[in-house]
C-alpha positions, 0 to 999 in steps of 0.5 A: 493489477487484478482486473485484467487477470479476472477479465482474461479468466472470464473470457476463457470461462464464459460459464463462470460469474465473478464478484470482484471485491477490492478492499484495503482491509482483510475480509473474513473469507468464510463469513463473506463467501469469498472463494479466492483472495489475494492478500499482502502480508501474513495470513491471520489463520494458519488453516488457510492454504496460501501460495506466494505469488510475489513480493512487495516493499514499502516505497516513499514517493512524491511528485517531481513538482513537490520535490522541486518545491520542497527539496528532496530528503536525503535520509529517513530523518529528513522526512520529519520536515516534509508534508506527508500523505498517510495511508490509514490501512497500513499500520505505520500511521504517522511513524514510518519505519526504515531499515538502517545501515546498522541493521536496526529499524529507524523510526521517523515521526512524520507530519501527516498533512492528509490521511486517506483510506486507500493506496490509490488516494495516497498516490493520487494526492502525492501526484497532485503535490500534497506531499510524500507518501509511503505505500506498497510497491505494487 
């Protein structure tokens, strides 16, 4: 999502150079000489200036082939019997939280068959049929 915007920016401003850092962790902007950052979540330092540009939510997804083989979960509690791909950069780990009908979060302990450190790897593994994954909707 970011690269097309940066490419368009570079085309409009040929005198500017950009070093694009894509990371699934919060970088320290001053120490790493970063001028602009796109972050998901709350800012750790209130002295930073932020503008909300959108919203994301968490989604559980899997390939159609995996679902036809393993079945489809009907409720969050069903996830405990499925193989899952965990995205380590999210704090949830092997416990996934969901909003319940009663307004309280419902926590489900899942079977992490594979743990990866990027959202792209989690999605690629889910597409390959490894299991369900819980990633951000972007």
